[in-house]
C-alpha positions as CSV (number, residue, x, y, z in Angstrom):
1,M,0.0,0.0,0.0
2,L,1.2,3.5,-0.7
3,S,2.6,5.5,2.2
4,R,0.6,8.6,1.3
5,P,-2.5,9.5,-0.8
6,P,-1.9,9.7,-4.6
7,G,-1.1,13.1,-6.0
8,P,1.8,15.2,-7.3
9,A,5.2,14.6,-5.8
10,R,5.9,16.7,-2.7
11,P,9.2,18.7,-2.6
12,G,12.1,16.3,-2.1
13,E,10.0,13.2,-2.6
14,V,11.5,12.3,-6.0
15,D,15.0,12.7,-4.7
16,A,14.2,10.5,-1.7
17,A,12.7,7.8,-3.9
18,L,15.8,7.9,-6.2
19,T,18.0,7.6,-3.1
20,E,16.0,4.6,-1.9
21,M,15.7,3.0,-5.3
22,P,18.6,4.3,-7.5
23,S,18.7,3.9,-11.2
24,D,22.4,3.7,-11.7
25,D,22.0,0.3,-13.5
26,L,20.1,2.0,-16.4
27,A,23.3,2.1,-18.3
28,P,25.3,-0.7,-20.1
29,P,25.8,-3.4,-19.4
30,G,22.8,-3.7,-17.0
31,G,20.3,-1.6,-18.8
32,L,19.6,1.6,-20.7
33,L,17.8,4.9,-20.3
34,L,16.1,6.5,-23.3
35,V,15.3,10.3,-23.2
36,A,12.7,11.7,-25.5
37,H,13.0,15.2,-26.8
38,H,10.6,17.7,-28.2
39,G,11.9,20.9,-29.8
40,G,15.3,20.2,-28.3
41,D,14.0,20.0,-24.7
42,P,13.7,16.7,-22.7
43,A,10.1,15.6,-22.8
44,G,10.2,12.2,-21.2
45,C,12.2,9.0,-20.5
46,A,12.0,5.3,-20.1
47,G,14.5,2.7,-18.8
48,L,15.1,-1.0,-19.2
49,R,16.9,-3.3,-16.9
50,W,18.2,-6.5,-18.4
51,H,17.3,-9.9,-16.9
52,R,17.9,-13.4,-18.3
53,G,15.5,-13.6,-21.2
54,W,13.4,-10.5,-20.3
55,A,13.6,-6.8,-19.5
56,E,12.0,-4.7,-16.8
57,L,10.5,-1.4,-17.9
58,T,11.1,1.3,-15.4
59,R,11.2,5.1,-14.9
60,V,8.6,5.8,-17.6
61,F,7.8,9.5,-17.5
62,V,6.4,12.1,-19.9
63,R,6.5,15.8,-18.7
64,P,2.9,17.1,-18.2
65,A,3.2,19.6,-21.0
66,H,3.9,16.8,-23.5
67,R,1.2,14.3,-22.3
68,G,-1.5,13.3,-24.7
69,A,0.7,13.9,-27.8
70,G,1.9,10.3,-28.3
71,G,5.1,10.6,-26.3
72,G,4.3,7.6,-24.1
73,A,3.6,5.4,-27.1
74,A,6.8,6.5,-28.8
75,L,8.8,5.7,-25.7
76,L,7.2,2.2,-25.4
77,A,7.9,1.6,-29.1
78,A,11.5,2.6,-28.6
79,V,12.2,0.4,-25.6
80,E,10.4,-2.5,-27.2
81,Q,12.6,-2.2,-30.3
82,R,15.7,-2.1,-28.1
83,A,14.6,-5.1,-26.1
84,R,13.9,-7.1,-29.3
85,A,17.4,-6.1,-30.6
86,A,18.9,-7.3,-27.3
87,G,17.2,-10.7,-27.7
88,V,14.7,-10.6,-24.8
89,D,11.3,-12.2,-25.3
90,R,9.2,-10.1,-22.9
91,I,9.0,-6.9,-21.0
92,R,7.7,-6.7,-17.4
93,L,6.8,-3.7,-15.3
94,D,5.2,-2.7,-12.0
95,T,3.3,0.4,-11.3
96,R,1.2,2.2,-8.8
97,H,-2.6,1.9,-8.6
98,D,-3.2,5.7,-8.9
99,L,-1.3,5.9,-12.3
100,V,-4.5,5.2,-14.2
101,E,-3.4,6.8,-17.5
102,A,-0.1,5.0,-17.5
103,R,-1.9,1.7,-16.8
104,A,-4.3,2.4,-19.7
105,L,-1.3,3.2,-22.0
106,Y,0.3,-0.2,-21.2
107,V,-2.9,-2.1,-21.9
108,R,-3.5,-0.2,-25.2
109,H,0.0,-1.4,-26.2
110,G,-0.4,-5.0,-25.5
111,Y,0.7,-5.3,-21.9
112,V,-1.4,-7.7,-19.8
113,E,-1.7,-7.8,-16.0
114,I,0.2,-10.7,-14.4
115,P,0.8,-11.9,-10.8
116,A,3.3,-10.0,-8.7
117,Y,7.0,-10.6,-9.6
118,S,8.4,-7.8,-7.5
119,H,7.7,-6.3,-4.1
120,G,8.6,-2.5,-4.1
121,P,6.9,0.2,-2.1
122,Y,5.1,1.4,-5.3
123,A,4.4,-1.9,-6.9
124,E,0.6,-2.5,-6.9
125,H,0.0,-3.7,-10.5
126,W,2.3,-5.9,-12.6
127,Y,2.2,-6.1,-16.4
128,E,4.0,-8.1,-19.1
129,K,4.2,-8.0,-22.9
130,Q,5.4,-10.9,-25.0
131,L,7.7,-9.5,-27.7
132,T,7.6,-11.0,-31.2
133,N,10.5,-11.2,-33.7
134,A,13.1,-11.1,-30.9
135,P,16.5,-12.2,-32.1
136,Q,18.0,-15.4,-30.7
137,G,20.5,-15.0,-27.8
138,A,18.9,-13.5,-24.7
139,K,20.6,-11.0,-22.4
């Protein structure tokens, strides 16, 4: 269960969460972080962590000013392409209950709800997408 009611992050909350759950592994060889730009400015990001035969999608974020313009779909397509190229056969993710728009985005793009595979403080829903045309030789 969440430690506070859903809503915008409070001052310092994002920094505290990143300290508690760092993303240093979202760089080769353990993963990657993609940054989307619009007009030269950062507009969003998405990360992948490599596991044996699958990848974990994490740190998906689109700045509020860019939401509703297809940025989330573009980020998903980009990470899925990278995952296929790396030879993984599926992507998994966990997310919070209050992120209704994000959960709808995942479902629209073929992610299905699965039983819990992780136990983080913000993990309340778990999803997976089977990738097609993944090259042989999993990470």
